C-alpha angles and dihedrals in degrees: 000000000000127000129215109206122206108222095179114075113229093012128128116232118215118197144173131202099197098070095258123127114268120243133180086269092060127097109291147179140187129213129057103313149339127218121212126196112220124197100171137035104293139179113213122197126182141175134183124229130188134166113265095024136077116257113270121252115271116257120207133198130171121208114199119201109229121236115249118267118262117253126218122198097213143007096262092055091050093051092047092052093041094196114208092196128061111294138167125245121197113214115198118192091327117183111237114223096188148317121233109202093316085289103092127029125179118200142159127213097188094267101066143328125257138174121234108213127192114169090199093062091240102136117117114272090214091068097086149128109306096036141092120215137203112194147120117256127194127204145092131284120256132174103214114189090324096316122117108234142181098220121213086007119196124187107223117217123339116327120225107235128188129183120241134188120268147245093049116233116244137171120272113240140162122246090253091056095057109103139156089267086070097057108140096017124125110241142171108211108207131211103011127146124222111239094203134026095228141039117260115196088350094302143092131185122237124189141195109190107310095340118100130195129183119232102208122186095212093151095053092240115175100255131183112283089227137033126205113242096182099071138042120257143192115232128195136201140094126301119250129180117222124196116189126210091272092055095252111150122215129175118233135195111214112206116222099189139027093249094060092124130068119184121221104219121229102243091203093061132058118241113265118248118248121233131202109266110275123240146111126312138178124232098338142351138195116225128184132214109206120204108222094180113075111229094012128129115231119214120196145176133203098198100069096259122125113264121249135186086272094059127101109283147175140192126215132060099308151339128218122211129193113222125198100170137040105290138182109209122200127181141174135181125232128192134161114262096025136075119257113275125250114275114260115211136190134165122213115196124206112219131183118265117267109243124227107245119171140155118221090236126038093203138015121198121188128193124243112287096022112143105186133057117218117239114271107199120223120215124192140154093209119107090209124117115267122230124186131205139175120224091215116029091182085072101037142344126213129210123219091259090060097256110146123212118199117228106171141337114288145088127288140158120234111209129192118199123195112206120238117263136182089276104032138040122225113297133197139195129172144179133197123244123201124184107188115229093206147005099241097259126125089253094047109024122186118252120232089254089059093050096047097046106032120107094181101059100091118232095241096045112116108228140171114238125192124198146140117272104238107164146294120321118241124218093254133061092250100098138269142305128231115283121254133187089250094061119116095185136052142204117227117201132186088222124040090209098047113059101172123134089246092071102025142070132204121226133182129226120260088233138335091279086079088077104105092359095073109350121059142083096281092063099048111124094025123124114251130190122202132182129207146100111311102237097037101041103033103034118154095212111052127354128267132185123266118219096219134019140171140179102230087220093056115092143174109231124207114194133219092279091058097242139096138161126235139191132173142165090225126064108260132208116235107232126226113281093027134097126189127210140186126218112238101174136021113184138142092001091305129114127206105213119189111196094200100151115074132182111300095023125107127242108220120244117272091021120133112213140180111231122211127188147098118315112271147080122293130190117260110225122181132199143177110256135163093207110128126232112260111261096217097055116123092192117096133168151189129239091214137027100287144129120286114251135204114266090221127031118239094031130102118233139185115220125216132183130200109263145118116281123260089275091053090239114099123050116219147102113308135168111290091203137019114296090004094290123160114286139190106274123203114247115258093023134104131234132197116244116193124181110247115254136165089259095053116148131206095235151354120228116223090185091060091043095051097042100034086231120128129197132005118263097207137256128337132016128291120241112271130006133083120280122229134184121232091270091061095254118141114239128199095207128024111222126175110327144056122309142173126235128167091351096306134095126238134173135222119211 
């Protein structure tokens, strides 16, 4: 299915599916979109038409029907063809050697062995050791370190699975007989010796004379934790060839079950006794010596010396001892006709009991302005002395009776430590203490420490958070990387010198226009405030978008005259005391100004506006908004210092900037360059662009427009009548500037 989307509201879309150019006689539709179902290779062309506009350009897309995947009847055929595109492999009664986490399955269908691999762990768990499977598998061929593989394997449909007896029968061979012609075969390699007693990187080497083989636990089978290196053994599994990056070939035996090894006892030496696993214990512990040689006598010691025929001993299957102190136990078996066994050894270490130490509350969170910390009772069964400490004494201190004194908002951990005694080892308990620095309002924003550690700020609560921009968040919880001008996200920390996740939050840009505006090296170290729901906007793991944001150092400035222009690529909140207007008409020296954006509303992105309000600096707050810029606005702008440009190509415009007139009297929009030519506009500000006509004027007075007064009468005041400034405030004495008296303006030099 393919969809044609109509991007022109009210338009009719004409389209063809035979590759020809669409006309108004072609198939058509109105509305938002139309979905077509294609069954063959098809070229779709479409255009939009609407009254009053030229037809859109024609868009073209070709959809090619893929050829069916090749099918191979057995594994050998699949390997021989080595398809590099998706192909199907039929498995018929294939014997399953093992399944590693539904990610890797080895199997053999009688013609060859192959590995099914799915990096997403999506292979059926039922296809496992002890089964045969009949199924169709889809994927591509890959030779992975010498192993034949169906890469990105998918089992199509329901496989037919039957149970078979285990362990699988295989031929008996020597290590020297194992070669790459036996890959995929079940074997039992006889008479090898383990070269290490444990796996390292899932593998261990076995040898028979000069021949080495690798036992590799590719299937993740639960194998013995230790291997005997003193006797020979038989090992079972299937043969695999491994080729490393340097091209060196080694032969591997892949175990399919935990009992893959059988040891061949040395008939000249008695079997070594087995001891309970060594380790630490409290108070007392029972340990058992197990006699592994029928009819033998086991001699043992408890003082770390090697046992002799004069040592304590027993006959029978086992003996259990009760230990109450740190003890090294050694044991050997003796029987007529064999050599004494090797000496088994284990050390059991007595440790002091672990005390129970707990606080009544695991965490205490206090609101902004709180001055006292409630009692948090400590309970312990230890008789040791208790000492208290605070992890951050700039937040709170703690007396040795557990009383906590608040110092400043922040997060700290209060820890109680019980001293070691004759009966108990040292014990610890702790609880976290958070004194919030704010309440999430604009006036009292939360700090990043509050957001990260609070359990009472609900995830959906919309809050203001203030922090210091310290860098770019990483994808882990380990900290942040150095900021760059390409970043679209930022890390806010409560402390510019301590950028750990415990005192920082990560936020994401509203859109890509943040790059350079907010993020970037020039802004590092500045305070930033952001607004949004706690869990979504200030998540520790992964970044989400905030709904509002501001650099506390960024301001809107209204000058003495009470006006300014503004332009931004990001939707901007109108502060209290300010209203923003667009200019919808500029004719005959008169402007029509629509103050359509009031305090608390957002000016859309890429919208030039005229700001009106009292002189002063106001916070710049940005948001993400889908509101479109008004189409009838004559105000335009630039993001950086650059030359003004025509709103529409092919038309002549006159360009005006907000300024006083040439007499320094009337505020308005006047030519920014001679004859109204393009001029260098200041970044972040708007300019007026008016199409050139025969009646063009050099400027438009805002002062006249706002007061209804036209013209300046001259210097000084007239006799009689109150005097007002341009904001309508009555003044007692007119000093240098422009004033109003009796409905007319005058200026004082």
